[in-house]
N, C-alpha and C positions, 0 to 999 in steps of 0.2 A: 780887719778883714775887708776885702774889697766887696762893696755891695753888689750882689748879683742883679742882672737886669730882670725885667718882668718875664721874659721867656723861661729863664732859670727858675724864678720863684714858682711859676706855674708848674714847672716840671717837678720841683721839690714838693709842691702841694699834692701832686699825683703820687709821688712816693709815700708821702704821709698817709693818704687815703686808700691807695690800692695796693701798695707793696709794702705793707707793714713789716714784713720780715727784715727788710733792710734796716728800718728804724730800730726793731728790736735788737738786731745784731750790733748796730752802732751803740745803743745804750748798754748793752752787755760789755762791749769793748771799752767804753768809757768807765763803766764800773770796775772793770778789772784793773785798768790803768790807775784809777783813783785808789783802789785798795792796795796796789803795789807801791804807791808813791811814798808812803812812810818808811818803806824798806829800801829804797833806792840809796845806793852808796856811791855810785859812779855816775856822773853826768846827770845830776839832779835837774839842771836847767832843761835838759832834753825831755825828761819825763814830765816835768811841769808844763812844758810847751805842748806836748802830746795831749795832756789832759786839757789844756785850755782850748786847743783846736777842736778836740772831740766834743767839748761842751758847747762850743759856738755852732758846730755843725748840727748837733742834736737839737739845740735851741731853734736854729734857723729852719730845719725841717718841720719841727712842731708847729712853729708860728707861721710857716709859709702859706697855709690856707687863708689866714687872716690877712696877710699881706696881699695875696692875690685877689681876694675879695674887695679890698680897698681900692685897687687899681682899676 
């Protein structure tokens, strides 16, 4: 993943603190994709990639307040 600049990190920190519905939706989508992963029969790599990206995005948003505070 390309590292976001400080402006983007601060915006993600705002999402984590003030727009929690977005994070809840992303976590639900991630859980859905992970639950479906064992049942994927076609294009498994695509499903795995989707899971990886969603994991990285959720982790970045959750950790963005810490990153913003360090900067």
